[in-house]
Backbone as a chain_set.jsonl record, in Angstrom:
{"seq": "ADGKLDKTIADEASLEEFSCVFKKWEGSETLHFNVAVKNTSKEPQRFKVNIFLDNDKAVGGLIPRKTKKGLVQPGQTAKFVYPVKGMGQKPKAVTLIIKTMGK", "coords": {"N": [[0.971, -1.173, 0.116], [2.009, 1.067, 0.817], [3.754, 1.349, -1.353], [5.243, 2.098, -4.582], [3.503, 1.721, -7.629], [3.34, 1.311, -11.115], [1.277, 1.467, -13.697], [0.459, -0.194, -17.098], [-1.781, -0.823, -19.037], [-3.314, -2.386, -21.516], [-5.967, -1.553, -24.049], [-7.793, -3.016, -24.41], [-8.166, -4.44, -22.127], [-8.976, -4.88, -18.542], [-7.893, -4.519, -15.489], [-8.585, -6.526, -12.912], [-7.907, -7.559, -10.54], [-4.875, -7.275, -8.615], [-2.62, -7.971, -6.533], [-0.315, -9.011, -3.65], [1.182, -11.654, -2.12], [2.589, -13.303, 0.569], [3.878, -16.435, 0.799], [4.4, -19.974, 1.382], [6.814, -21.477, -1.084], [8.926, -23.548, -2.627], [10.126, -24.183, -0.461], [10.378, -22.002, 1.147], [9.336, -18.678, 2.29], [7.781, -16.766, 0.06], [7.366, -14.289, -2.362], [4.415, -13.475, -3.817], [2.406, -12.658, -6.771], [-0.829, -11.839, -7.236], [-2.858, -11.864, -10.257], [-5.552, -10.774, -11.809], [-7.178, -10.508, -14.918], [-9.611, -8.645, -17.086], [-11.3, -9.47, -20.078], [-12.277, -6.864, -22.119], [-12.537, -6.195, -24.893], [-14.433, -7.027, -27.676], [-13.681, -9.507, -28.901], [-11.948, -12.542, -28.785], [-9.139, -12.726, -26.315], [-5.644, -12.828, -25.846], [-3.318, -12.338, -23.138], [-0.594, -10.799, -22.294], [1.329, -10.604, -19.574], [3.701, -8.794, -17.748], [5.768, -8.069, -14.859], [7.773, -5.881, -13.147], [10.133, -5.664, -10.913], [11.964, -3.272, -8.45], [14.201, -4.053, -7.725], [15.387, -5.222, -9.823], [14.409, -7.813, -10.431], [12.225, -9.736, -12.313], [9.052, -11.026, -13.523], [6.383, -12.778, -15.144], [4.122, -13.975, -17.756], [1.753, -15.59, -19.99], [-1.728, -15.165, -20.336], [-4.278, -16.622, -21.305], [-2.451, -19.452, -20.166], [-1.879, -21.638, -21.903], [-3.517, -22.194, -25.047], [-4.844, -24.474, -25.544], [-7.595, -24.708, -24.509], [-8.871, -22.568, -25.274], [-9.088, -18.954, -25.73], [-9.105, -15.854, -23.764], [-12.731, -14.948, -23.298], [-14.913, -12.533, -24.452], [-15.694, -10.438, -21.876], [-15.164, -12.111, -20.175], [-13.164, -13.188, -17.34], [-9.941, -14.044, -16.399], [-7.298, -15.315, -14.17], [-3.965, -15.703, -13.029], [-1.221, -16.776, -10.821], [1.657, -15.225, -9.908], [5.0, -16.221, -8.867], [7.785, -15.092, -7.442], [10.849, -15.756, -7.49], [13.104, -16.17, -4.87], [12.528, -13.823, -3.489], [11.914, -12.345, -0.42], [10.797, -10.189, 0.562], [8.852, -7.2, 0.705], [8.6, -5.368, -2.339], [9.722, -2.342, -3.269], [9.068, -0.733, -5.315], [6.816, -1.213, -8.126], [6.403, -2.324, -11.523], [3.921, -2.64, -13.845], [2.807, -4.132, -16.932], [0.396, -4.924, -19.302], [-0.297, -6.221, -22.114], [-1.981, -6.898, -25.221], [-2.056, -10.402, -27.139], [-0.972, -11.499, -30.223], [-3.587, -13.674, -32.12]], "CA": [[-0.092, 0.149, -0.002], [2.861, 2.522, 0.801], [5.178, 1.412, -2.416], [5.011, 2.905, -5.844], [2.852, 0.925, -8.713], [3.124, 1.96, -12.511], [0.634, 0.552, -14.773], [0.021, 0.252, -18.372], [-2.762, -1.7, -19.665], [-4.115, -2.527, -22.824], [-7.203, -0.824, -24.184], [-8.853, -4.574, -24.397], [-7.921, -5.364, -20.991], [-9.227, -4.208, -17.54], [-7.225, -5.068, -14.481], [-9.624, -6.791, -12.042], [-7.128, -7.848, -9.436], [-3.203, -7.033, -8.572], [-2.224, -7.861, -5.302], [0.844, -9.514, -3.727], [1.062, -12.208, -0.9], [3.66, -14.085, 1.088], [3.344, -17.828, 0.803], [5.597, -20.858, 0.823], [7.095, -21.816, -2.403], [10.173, -24.317, -2.929], [10.541, -24.355, 0.674], [10.491, -20.576, 1.814], [8.298, -17.679, 2.033], [8.169, -16.238, -1.319], [6.378, -13.096, -2.591], [3.482, -14.061, -5.193], [1.616, -11.612, -7.289], [-2.071, -12.336, -7.667], [-3.344, -10.969, -11.066], [-6.597, -11.188, -12.858], [-7.429, -9.521, -16.215], [-10.853, -9.112, -17.795], [-11.185, -9.142, -21.449], [-13.053, -5.713, -22.271], [-12.76, -6.074, -26.076], [-15.678, -7.879, -28.51], [-12.923, -10.364, -29.632], [-11.043, -13.265, -27.488], [-8.059, -12.274, -26.471], [-4.702, -13.294, -24.993], [-2.71, -11.351, -22.85], [0.973, -10.871, -22.027], [1.575, -9.836, -18.398], [5.175, -8.403, -17.218], [5.895, -7.338, -13.587], [9.027, -5.68, -13.019], [10.482, -4.986, -9.544], [12.691, -2.16, -8.298], [15.588, -4.929, -7.585], [15.849, -5.611, -11.085], [13.726, -8.933, -10.525], [10.948, -9.591, -12.97], [8.28, -12.304, -13.516], [5.37, -12.474, -15.926], [3.823, -14.613, -18.731], [0.56, -15.371, -20.867], [-3.051, -15.502, -19.602], [-4.186, -17.966, -20.737], [-1.134, -19.829, -20.321], [-1.892, -22.533, -23.142], [-4.362, -22.0, -25.733], [-5.889, -25.309, -26.038], [-9.041, -24.443, -24.07], [-9.323, -21.428, -26.075], [-8.819, -17.615, -25.493], [-10.287, -15.045, -22.754], [-13.843, -14.534, -24.132], [-15.307, -11.15, -24.099], [-16.572, -10.181, -20.639], [-14.537, -12.955, -19.118], [-11.687, -12.646, -16.713], [-8.803, -14.919, -16.365], [-6.586, -15.364, -13.252], [-2.818, -16.182, -12.583], [-0.505, -16.355, -9.771], [3.056, -15.354, -10.327], [5.883, -16.172, -7.758], [8.975, -14.151, -7.662], [11.961, -16.541, -7.042], [14.418, -15.512, -4.159], [12.037, -12.629, -2.967], [11.319, -12.672, 0.785], [10.423, -8.798, 1.369], [8.021, -6.43, -0.094], [9.38, -4.545, -3.379], [9.23, -0.625, -2.815], [8.344, -0.29, -6.554], [6.446, -2.292, -9.111], [5.686, -1.867, -12.925], [3.128, -3.945, -14.236], [2.447, -4.397, -18.035], [-0.309, -6.13, -19.659], [-0.334, -6.262, -23.639], [-2.731, -8.017, -26.117], [-1.209, -11.045, -28.178], [-1.957, -11.886, -31.449], [-4.187, -14.858, -32.028]], "C": [[0.931, 1.301, -0.036], [3.843, 2.552, -0.34], [4.337, 2.02, -3.577], [4.545, 1.554, -6.829], [2.555, 1.778, -10.012], [2.533, 1.25, -13.178], [0.396, 0.827, -16.063], [-0.546, -0.945, -18.798], [-3.377, -1.598, -20.699], [-5.536, -2.235, -22.842], [-8.366, -2.075, -23.961], [-8.885, -5.305, -22.958], [-8.368, -4.513, -19.619], [-8.744, -4.891, -16.349], [-8.375, -5.233, -13.168], [-9.044, -6.941, -10.533], [-5.644, -7.937, -9.575], [-3.107, -6.959, -7.12], [-1.023, -8.684, -4.915], [0.654, -10.323, -2.305], [2.439, -12.966, -0.608], [3.228, -15.446, 1.398], [4.392, -18.725, 0.615], [5.819, -21.464, -0.473], [8.824, -22.434, -2.323], [10.902, -24.006, -1.524], [10.692, -22.972, 1.393], [9.542, -19.873, 1.61], [8.612, -16.81, 0.938], [6.946, -15.209, -1.831], [5.656, -13.844, -4.212], [2.603, -12.796, -5.812], [0.214, -12.425, -7.597], [-2.697, -11.455, -9.107], [-4.52, -11.564, -11.945], [-6.919, -10.171, -14.041], [-8.921, -9.844, -16.962], [-10.787, -8.66, -19.033], [-12.377, -8.042, -21.702], [-13.775, -5.442, -23.734], [-14.308, -7.06, -26.604], [-15.02, -9.263, -28.935], [-12.399, -11.207, -28.322], [-9.888, -12.841, -27.832], [-7.078, -13.033, -25.57], [-3.688, -12.669, -24.515], [-1.535, -11.496, -22.262], [1.146, -9.896, -20.724], [3.239, -9.752, -18.048], [4.863, -7.501, -15.806], [7.348, -7.162, -13.336], [9.269, -4.986, -11.595], [11.52, -4.165, -9.567], [14.235, -2.907, -8.078], [15.95, -5.642, -8.838], [15.162, -7.06, -11.511], [12.664, -8.683, -11.69], [10.299, -11.062, -13.077], [7.032, -11.841, -14.574], [5.386, -13.9, -17.006], [2.498, -14.439, -19.37], [-0.597, -16.017, -19.991], [-3.875, -15.554, -21.009], [-2.722, -18.602, -20.844], [-0.806, -20.716, -21.542], [-3.577, -22.029, -23.627], [-5.461, -23.112, -25.674], [-7.13, -25.39, -25.54], [-9.368, -23.331, -24.481], [-8.874, -19.975, -25.456], [-9.683, -17.145, -24.299], [-11.367, -14.496, -23.466], [-14.187, -13.236, -23.718], [-16.076, -11.218, -22.681], [-15.842, -11.111, -19.568], [-13.329, -12.584, -18.42], [-11.031, -13.788, -16.379], [-7.712, -14.547, -14.912], [-4.997, -16.046, -13.359], [-1.78, -15.836, -11.597], [1.107, -16.441, -10.237], [4.238, -15.369, -9.241], [7.016, -15.783, -8.107], [9.958, -14.901, -6.766], [12.853, -15.742, -6.027], [14.041, -13.854, -3.533], [11.303, -12.535, -1.861], [10.944, -11.483, 1.488], [9.579, -8.299, 0.155], [8.727, -5.624, -1.052], [8.836, -3.115, -3.021], [8.83, -0.103, -4.234], [7.998, -1.268, -7.35], [6.044, -1.579, -10.324], [5.049, -2.958, -13.517], [2.504, -3.406, -15.806], [1.579, -5.19, -18.558], [-0.956, -5.631, -21.367], [-1.636, -7.53, -24.248], [-1.693, -8.965, -26.861], [-1.804, -11.192, -28.805], [-2.404, -13.115, -31.576], [-3.141, -15.649, -32.953]], "O": [[0.79, 2.3, -0.742], [4.655, 3.47, -0.453], [3.149, 2.341, -3.563], [5.172, 0.496, -6.768], [1.754, 2.712, -10.045], [3.097, 0.189, -13.446], [0.116, 1.99, -16.356], [0.099, -1.986, -18.92], [-4.087, -0.603, -20.849], [-6.283, -2.546, -21.914], [-9.489, -1.992, -23.465], [-9.424, -6.376, -22.681], [-8.047, -3.326, -19.674], [-9.258, -5.996, -16.175], [-8.897, -4.283, -12.585], [-9.625, -6.515, -9.535], [-5.144, -8.573, -10.503], [-3.486, -5.954, -6.518], [-0.522, -9.203, -5.913], [0.045, -9.759, -1.396], [3.262, -13.182, -1.497], [2.299, -15.639, 2.183], [5.285, -18.45, -0.187], [4.836, -22.02, -0.962], [9.763, -21.717, -1.978], [12.076, -23.638, -1.468], [11.303, -23.072, 2.456], [8.732, -20.247, 0.761], [9.66, -16.164, 0.916], [5.751, -15.44, -1.645], [6.14, -14.416, -5.189], [2.175, -11.982, -4.994], [0.222, -13.528, -8.143], [-2.998, -10.282, -8.884], [-4.451, -12.588, -12.625], [-6.834, -8.963, -13.821], [-9.303, -10.957, -17.323], [-10.285, -7.557, -19.25], [-13.508, -8.452, -21.441], [-14.848, -4.886, -23.967], [-15.046, -7.645, -25.811], [-15.787, -10.149, -29.312], [-12.392, -10.783, -27.167], [-9.46, -12.591, -28.959], [-7.49, -13.767, -24.672], [-2.906, -12.293, -25.388], [-1.444, -12.521, -21.586], [1.111, -8.668, -20.8], [3.911, -10.78, -18.138], [4.051, -6.587, -15.661], [8.104, -8.133, -13.304], [8.703, -3.956, -11.227], [12.164, -4.153, -10.616], [15.279, -2.285, -8.276], [16.754, -6.574, -8.847], [15.272, -7.484, -12.661], [12.295, -7.541, -11.966], [10.911, -12.085, -12.774], [6.787, -10.65, -14.765], [6.327, -14.688, -17.091], [2.013, -13.308, -19.382], [-0.532, -16.982, -19.23], [-4.05, -14.543, -21.69], [-1.925, -18.147, -21.664], [0.268, -20.635, -22.139], [-4.501, -21.65, -22.908], [-6.668, -22.875, -25.728], [-7.884, -26.177, -26.113], [-10.415, -22.94, -23.964], [-8.141, -20.107, -24.476], [-10.673, -17.74, -23.873], [-11.115, -13.59, -24.26], [-13.764, -12.82, -22.639], [-16.983, -12.024, -22.477], [-15.903, -10.922, -18.353], [-12.547, -11.745, -18.87], [-11.788, -14.678, -15.992], [-7.422, -13.361, -14.752], [-5.019, -17.143, -13.918], [-1.436, -14.658, -11.504], [1.66, -17.407, -10.763], [4.369, -14.274, -8.695], [7.375, -16.14, -9.229], [9.964, -14.767, -5.542], [13.311, -14.662, -6.399], [14.845, -12.975, -3.222], [10.082, -12.605, -1.998], [10.757, -11.483, 2.705], [9.561, -8.756, -0.987], [9.673, -5.046, -0.516], [7.718, -2.861, -2.574], [8.251, 0.982, -4.282], [8.737, -2.25, -7.409], [5.475, -0.488, -10.307], [5.568, -4.064, -13.672], [1.81, -2.39, -15.86], [1.842, -6.378, -18.368], [-1.876, -4.849, -21.606], [-1.987, -8.616, -23.788], [-0.603, -8.503, -27.199], [-3.025, -11.172, -28.646], [-1.609, -13.934, -31.116], [-3.295, -16.851, -33.17]]}, "num_chains": 1, "name": "protein.A"}
C-alpha cells in the first residue's frame, strides 16, 4: 500500500485484481503476485503480463498460459499467480504491463 505502482494496461483489458502475498514456495516464504485480467473487447484475447520490480527482478507470462481450452472470451476474467523466486520481502516499486497477443 505504501509502495509505488506504475501500470500500463492494454485498451482491451481491465485489471480486476493485482495483489501480492507471501506464501511458501520451494521451501521458503516467497512473494507471489495475484493477477486477474478481464477481456473488455468484443474479440477473444490472450494477454501478456510483465511485472518488473525495483531490484531488477521480473516475472510474467501469458494469460491464458495455454490456448488448448481457448482464449479469454469477451467479458470473461482470467487469473494467474506469479511467484518471484528469491524474493522474501516487499518491493518498494512495481511496474505492471499488460498487452494483448496476436491470435
